[in-house]
RODO-2510 file (C-alpha; in nm, 4 decimals, decimal comma):
residues 351
     n   res          X          Y          Z
     1     m     0,7617     8,1466     0,0718
     2     l     0,8757     8,3669    -0,2134
     3     p     0,6653     8,6664    -0,3172
     4     p     0,4789     8,6343    -0,6491
     5     e     0,7173     8,6357    -0,9458
     6     t     0,5592     8,9514    -1,0898
     7     e     0,6290     9,1276    -0,7596
     8     m     0,9909     9,0074    -0,7528
     9     l     1,0413     9,1091    -1,1163
    10     k     0,9177     9,4601    -1,0419
    11     a     1,1357     9,4799    -0,7277
    12     w     1,4653     9,3982    -0,8982
    13     q     1,3840     9,6028    -1,2082
    14     h     1,3451     9,9051    -0,9761
    15     r     1,6377     9,8040    -0,7497
    16     d     1,4041     9,8117    -0,4491
    17     e     1,6262     9,7850    -0,1385
    18     t     1,3287     9,6952     0,0813
    19     y     1,3280     9,3486    -0,0803
    20     d     1,6918     9,2758     0,0090
    21     g     1,6831     8,9602     0,2194
    22     v     1,3293     8,8738     0,1060
    23     f     1,4542     8,6988    -0,2082
    24     y     1,7689     8,6593    -0,4197
    25     l     1,7933     8,6502    -0,7958
    26     a     2,0401     8,4368    -0,9881
    27     v     2,1468     8,4939    -1,3485
    28     r     2,1877     8,1745    -1,5498
    29     t     2,4163     8,3313    -1,8110
    30     t     2,6728     8,4562    -1,5565
    31     g     2,6348     8,2008    -1,2787
    32     i     2,6062     8,4835    -1,0200
    33     f     2,3324     8,5613    -0,7670
    34     c     2,2474     8,9073    -0,6320
    35     c     2,0276     9,1112    -0,4014
    36     p     1,7289     9,2860    -0,5662
    37     s     1,8983     9,6255    -0,5201
    38     c     2,2210     9,5259    -0,6977
    39     p     2,3494     9,8144    -0,9161
    40     a     2,4693     9,5772    -1,1914
    41     r     2,3035     9,5694    -1,5342
    42     r     1,9560     9,4163    -1,5368
    43     p     1,9584     9,0714    -1,7058
    44     r     1,6825     8,9496    -1,9306
    45     p     1,3910     8,8145    -1,7214
    46     e     1,4057     8,4747    -1,8920
    47     n     1,7642     8,4316    -1,7652
    48     v     1,6728     8,4870    -1,4005
    49     e     1,5622     8,2475    -1,1277
    50     y     1,4733     8,3262    -0,7676
    51     f     1,5754     8,1818    -0,4326
    52     n     1,4698     8,2225    -0,0700
    53     s     1,8216     8,2369     0,0679
    54     p     2,1897     8,2585    -0,0288
    55     r     2,2237     7,8987     0,0844
    56     q     1,9800     7,7829    -0,1831
    57     a     2,1552     7,9841    -0,4526
    58     l     2,4945     7,8432    -0,3528
    59     a     2,3534     7,4899    -0,3549
    60     a     2,2314     7,5513    -0,7095
    61     g     2,5867     7,6325    -0,8187
    62     y     2,5706     8,0141    -0,8245
    63     r     2,8447     8,2450    -0,6922
    64     p     2,7726     8,5590    -0,4813
    65     c     2,7971     8,8922    -0,6606
    66     l     3,1025     9,0985    -0,5673
    67     r     2,9125     9,4273    -0,6068
    68     c     2,6039     9,3797    -0,3853
    69     r     2,7564     9,1054    -0,1610
    70     p     2,4391     8,9019    -0,0987
    71     m     2,6091     8,6869     0,1677
    72     e     2,5988     8,9807     0,4101
    73     r     2,2938     8,9351     0,6321
    74     p     2,0394     9,2138     0,5642
    75     g     1,9190     9,2231     0,9251
    76     s     2,2450     9,3598     1,0620
    77     p     2,5428     9,5663     0,9486
    78     p     2,8046     9,3646     0,7541
    79     d     3,0936     9,2203     0,9537
    80     w     3,3397     9,4691     0,8012
    81     v     3,1240     9,7561     0,9290
    82     k     3,1045     9,6042     1,2775
    83     d     3,4831     9,5639     1,2813
    84     l     3,5294     9,9193     1,1597
    85     v     3,2972    10,0632     1,4260
    86     r     3,4835     9,8672     1,6944
    87     r     3,8113    10,0111     1,5669
    88     v     3,6670    10,3633     1,5819
    89     e     3,5510    10,3085     1,9395
    90     t     3,8879    10,1760     2,0603
    91     a     4,1466    10,3551     1,8417
    92     s     4,3683    10,6129     2,0120
    93     s     4,3830    10,8214     1,6929
    94     p     4,1564    10,8646     1,3891
    95     l     4,1682    10,6053     1,1120
    96     r     4,2983    10,7295     0,7770
    97     d     4,2204    10,6003     0,4294
    98     q     4,5418    10,3955     0,4325
    99     d     4,4304    10,2336     0,7595
   100     l     4,1104    10,1280     0,5845
   101     r     4,3048     9,9851     0,2908
   102     d     4,5232     9,7918     0,5348
   103     m     4,1977     9,6406     0,6651
   104     n     4,1008     9,5510     0,3025
   105     i     3,8244     9,8127     0,3095
   106     d     3,7806    10,0481     0,0159
   107     p     3,7541    10,4028     0,1606
   108     a     3,4910    10,4922    -0,0989
   109     r     3,2802    10,1953     0,0078
   110     a     3,3043    10,2989     0,3731
   111     r     3,2085    10,6557     0,2812
   112     r     2,8996    10,5402     0,0880
   113     y     2,7838    10,2970     0,3549
   114     f     2,8065    10,5447     0,6430
   115     k     2,6524    10,8223     0,4354
   116     r     2,3548    10,6030     0,3519
   117     s     2,3151    10,4444     0,6971
   118     h     2,4145    10,7280     0,9324
   119     g     2,3599    11,0421     0,7276
   120     m     2,7332    11,1240     0,7431
   121     t     3,0518    10,9961     0,5803
   122     f     3,2784    10,7521     0,7640
   123     h     3,5333    11,0195     0,8532
   124     a     3,2533    11,2491     0,9752
   125     y     3,1185    10,9584     1,1813
   126     q     3,4471    10,8874     1,3572
   127     r     3,5101    11,2596     1,4141
   128     a     3,1622    11,2915     1,5698
   129     w     3,2290    10,9845     1,7838
   130     r     3,5560    11,1261     1,9159
   131     l     3,4028    11,4674     1,9849
   132     g     3,1032    11,3077     2,1544
   133     g     3,3387    11,1175     2,3851
   134     a     3,5285    11,4367     2,4608
   135     l     3,2018    11,6161     2,5409
   136     h     3,1119    11,3412     2,7875
   137     q     3,4530    11,3659     2,9575
   138     i     3,4282    11,7435     2,9949
   139     r     3,0816    11,7082     3,1452
   140     q     3,2234    11,4575     3,3927
   141     g     3,4761    11,7165     3,5087
   142     d     3,7833    11,6483     3,2918
   143     q     3,9804    11,9419     3,1584
   144     p     3,9541    12,0132     2,7815
   145     d     4,3230    11,9343     2,7230
   146     q     4,2797    11,5863     2,8760
   147     a     3,9620    11,5257     2,6755
   148     a     4,1399    11,6402     2,3591
   149     a     4,4324    11,4035     2,4185
   150     d     4,2020    11,1072     2,4915
   151     a     4,0069    11,1815     2,1725
   152     g     4,3268    11,1611     1,9673
   153     f     4,3743    11,5304     1,8927
   154     q     4,7395    11,6337     1,8763
   155     s     4,6808    11,9977     1,9722
   156     l     4,4340    12,1766     2,1953
   157     s     4,3758    12,4429     1,9294
   158     g     4,2849    12,1772     1,6734
   159     f     4,0469    12,0202     1,9239
   160     r     3,8816    12,3543     2,0032
   161     d     3,8390    12,4261     1,6328
   162     a     3,6821    12,0839     1,5601
   163     f     3,4647    12,1069     1,8736
   164     g     3,3403    12,4497     1,7699
   165     r     3,2576    12,3411     1,4130
   166     h     3,0666    12,0342     1,5301
   167     f     2,8876    12,1660     1,8382
   168     e     2,8811    12,5364     1,7458
   169     t     3,0129    12,6324     2,0884
   170     t     3,3330    12,6092     2,2925
   171     p     3,4432    12,3254     2,5250
   172     g     3,4040    12,5681     2,8166
   173     r     3,0294    12,5850     2,7475
   174     a     2,9825    12,2096     2,7124
   175     d     2,7381    12,1960     3,0043
   176     d     2,4858    12,3847     2,7915
   177     l     2,4962    12,1249     2,5121
   178     d     2,2274    11,8625     2,4628
   179     p     2,3191    11,6922     2,1338
   180     i     2,1071    11,4368     1,9544
   181     v     2,2775    11,0995     2,0007
   182     t     2,2424    10,8295     1,7396
   183     r     2,3143    10,4577     1,7192
   184     m     2,2386    10,1677     1,4874
   185     l     1,9955     9,8975     1,6004
   186     e     1,9575     9,5571     1,4383
   187     s     1,6204     9,4077     1,3482
   188     p     1,4829     9,1185     1,1400
   189     l     1,3847     9,3794     0,8813
   190     g     1,7256     9,5402     0,8450
   191     p     1,9278     9,7998     1,0354
   192     l     1,7449    10,0876     1,2011
   193     l     1,8917    10,4287     1,2758
   194     a     1,7785    10,5505     1,6174
   195     c     1,8214    10,9053     1,7526
   196     a     1,7350    11,0526     2,0904
   197     t     1,7624    11,3744     2,2851
   198     s     1,7852    11,3824     2,6633
   199     s     1,4025    11,4071     2,6576
   200     g     1,3315    11,0960     2,4531
   201     v     1,3568    10,9077     2,1236
   202     c     1,3167    11,1437     1,8285
   203     l     1,3840    10,9152     1,5303
   204     l     1,3680    10,5451     1,4425
   205     e     1,3976    10,4755     1,0720
   206     f     1,5130    10,2019     0,8357
   207     t     1,8535    10,2983     0,7030
   208     d     1,7582    10,2324     0,3399
   209     r     1,4540    10,4592     0,3450
   210     r     1,4936    10,7313     0,0855
   211     m     1,3485    10,9931     0,3205
   212     l     1,6132    10,9294     0,5870
   213     a     1,8269    11,2295     0,4873
   214     t     1,5152    11,4496     0,4895
   215     q     1,4161    11,3207     0,8330
   216     i     1,7639    11,3946     0,9720
   217     s     1,7483    11,7457     0,8276
   218     t     1,4085    11,7900     0,9915
   219     l     1,5585    11,6880     1,3267
   220     r     1,8328    11,9472     1,2929
   221     r     1,5759    12,2136     1,2042
   222     h     1,3413    12,1247     1,4904
   223     f     1,5992    12,0832     1,7656
   224     k     1,8802    12,3088     1,6391
   225     r     2,1367    12,0716     1,7892
   226     p     2,4306    11,8718     1,6525
   227     i     2,3978    11,4978     1,5921
   228     t     2,6697    11,2725     1,7279
   229     p     2,7119    10,8911     1,7556
   230     g     2,6555    10,7559     2,1034
   231     t     2,3748    10,6365     2,3276
   232     n     2,1672    10,7349     2,6280
   233     s     1,9106    10,5730     2,8551
   234     h     1,6293    10,6259     2,6017
   235     l     1,8167    10,4467     2,3225
   236     d     1,9156    10,1654     2,5586
   237     q     1,5509    10,1190     2,6563
   238     l     1,4411    10,1379     2,2916
   239     a     1,6867     9,8633     2,1917
   240     e     1,5570     9,6381     2,4700
   241     e     1,1907     9,7003     2,3886
   242     l     1,2411     9,6435     2,0144
   243     e     1,4083     9,3094     2,0841
   244     e     1,1098     9,2080     2,2980
   245     y     0,8666     9,3324     2,0322
   246     f     1,0207     9,1268     1,7539
   247     a     1,0271     8,8246     1,9860
   248     r     0,6504     8,8770     2,0401
   249     d     0,7125     8,9379     2,4099
   250     r     0,5965     9,3018     2,4001
   251     t     0,2759     9,4548     2,2629
   252     e     0,3194     9,8117     2,3887
   253     f     0,6191    10,0462     2,3960
   254     t     0,6867    10,2530     2,7056
   255     v     1,0036    10,4337     2,5959
   256     t     0,9730    10,8131     2,6171
   257     l     0,9374    10,9924     2,2834
   258     d     1,0383    11,3421     2,1767
   259     a     0,8451    11,3975     1,8539
   260     p     0,7625    11,7614     1,7778
   261     g     0,5563    11,8478     1,4737
   262     t     0,2652    12,0625     1,3611
   263     p    -0,0461    12,0444     1,5833
   264     f    -0,2206    11,8251     1,3244
   265     q     0,0793    11,5904     1,2932
   266     v     0,1018    11,5556     1,6707
   267     r    -0,2704    11,4649     1,6890
   268     i    -0,2249    11,2041     1,4160
   269     w     0,0850    11,0529     1,5794
   270     s    -0,0940    11,0414     1,9141
   271     a    -0,3909    10,8658     1,7536
   272     l    -0,1606    10,6102     1,5900
   273     q    -0,0376    10,5066     1,9338
   274     r    -0,3972    10,4305     2,0331
   275     i    -0,4458    10,1700     1,7585
   276     p    -0,4511     9,8383     1,9473
   277     y    -0,1744     9,5861     1,8831
   278     g    -0,2894     9,3355     1,6216
   279     e    -0,5539     9,5683     1,4738
   280     t    -0,5635     9,8122     1,1826
   281     w    -0,7472    10,1355     1,1099
   282     s    -0,8349    10,2878     0,7757
   283     y    -0,7143    10,6344     0,6795
   284     e    -1,0767    10,7473     0,7081
   285     q    -1,0968    10,6151     1,0642
   286     l    -0,7696    10,7838     1,1539
   287     a    -0,8881    11,1184     1,0176
   288     s    -1,2225    11,0943     1,2005
   289     t    -1,0486    11,0074     1,5273
   290     v    -0,8623    11,3415     1,5249
   291     g    -1,1781    11,5356     1,4367
   292     s    -1,1107    11,5751     1,0630
   293     p    -1,3642    11,3558     0,8810
   294     g    -1,2926    11,3733     0,5117
   295     g    -0,9310    11,4663     0,5756
   296     c    -0,7941    11,1307     0,4595
   297     r    -0,5209    11,2770     0,2431
   298     a    -0,3961    11,5088     0,5161
   299     a    -0,4009    11,2179     0,7616
   300     g    -0,2079    11,0063     0,5132
   301     r     0,0577    11,2769     0,4693
   302     a     0,0982    11,3170     0,8456
   303     n     0,1136    10,9397     0,8793
   304     g     0,3917    10,9293     0,6194
   305     m     0,5882    11,2022     0,8001
   306     n     0,6113    10,9941     1,1187
   307     r     0,9791    10,9838     1,2177
   308     i     0,9543    10,7039     1,4749
   309     a     0,8701    10,3837     1,2892
   310     i     0,7191    10,0825     1,4692
   311     v     0,6951    10,2606     1,8080
   312     i     0,4489    10,5091     1,6576
   313     p     0,2742    10,2352     1,4561
   314     c     0,1958    10,4008     1,1233
   315     h     0,2103    10,0490     0,9736
   316     r    -0,1312     9,9791     1,1327
   317     v    -0,3092    10,2154     0,8909
   318     v    -0,4405    10,0522     0,5717
   319     n    -0,6762    10,1382     0,2890
   320     k    -1,0506    10,1183     0,3474
   321     s    -1,0611     9,8184     0,1122
   322     g    -0,8205     9,6312     0,3357
   323     s    -0,5216     9,6604     0,1006
   324     l    -0,1950     9,7678     0,2588
   325     g    -0,1730    10,1197     0,1169
   326     g     0,1667    10,2878     0,1455
   327     y     0,4605    10,2518     0,3830
   328     g     0,7902    10,4374     0,3792
   329     g     0,9853    10,1254     0,4751
   330     g     0,8331     9,9185     0,1930
   331     l     0,5175     9,7105     0,1772
   332     r     0,6979     9,3851     0,2549
   333     r     0,8088     9,5307     0,5874
   334     k     0,4567     9,6567     0,6565
   335     q     0,3158     9,3100     0,5913
   336     f     0,5829     9,1573     0,8158
   337     l     0,4914     9,3883     1,1043
   338     l     0,1182     9,3221     1,0662
   339     d     0,1800     8,9462     1,0487
   340     l     0,4024     8,9696     1,3554
   341     e     0,1277     9,1424     1,5532
   342     t    -0,1560     8,9156     1,4407
   343     g     0,0409     8,5985     1,5149
   344     a     0,0841     8,4867     1,1554
   345     d     0,3573     8,2253     1,1130
   346     h     0,4800     8,3089     0,7589
   347     l     0,7311     8,5773     0,8522
   348     w     1,0511     8,6253     0,6544
   349     s     1,3408     8,3947     0,7202
   350     d     1,7081     8,4912     0,7529
   351     a     1,8144     8,1408     0,6460
***
């Protein structure tokens, strides 16, 4: 079912990315259909009609927009990104802008996508990937010159310089490093950026959330460690548990978390994890649970600063009246998660 038309009108007028995949808008005067977040000029409302899926829009005779590319499934990275990541992971040397053009990928588009989704440009991403692989090799006992060669560096001095800038130490002190590793996870609600230390998961956030850059900066400030693409046992477990959660095969997460904050934030985040699956609390109830009756606003702020979406279920807190209240990932996602947990059968469709 489509959201109410007034809600869809507001979403595309504000280019709300959280509605991408929820509905598609087609412009009668141009014969083109778009995602709600499309950066193109806003058409007149009377010239717009709405569809549940790209398939419906195509059947009605509309063509996909070349700017927002609505045919790319919102629940996973586009195919060109998947291909590009695979190339990064298997290439013997770094990809240059001309390599991207040879793959029919605009370098500026790659830069924007990785900046928005990973908090770093594409070239920074592949450099971090190569250095992360070299760090792993050195920890396994390889010499720095071998690790440098395998990472595609043409000189040991260049490798040492890049290693020092990224990790703020030398390859000889690699055993002391504990970087934050990060990987992208797919979900029915769109891609999620996951980060973990060796102690546990420290971030899980929708890649289109406007606070993502702030959250990444907070991680750097808290942990004082570099962030590099990769994975570890915590992220592997998180990916498995999220898949089970969205399949309604899991009601409780057991993955270890590493979520520092102020004492009040930590109490709030701990209380959130005690809200039973399929139930909701009000902000008043949340505040009272941590011993701060009347501290609804403070509880709401701490709730909004949660860096580990879904696993620390801030989506289970609603207004006293029963209305949804706020949610950093967008209210449609919050409703989806609550419907998922209560067994409702009107979840979004990727059709």
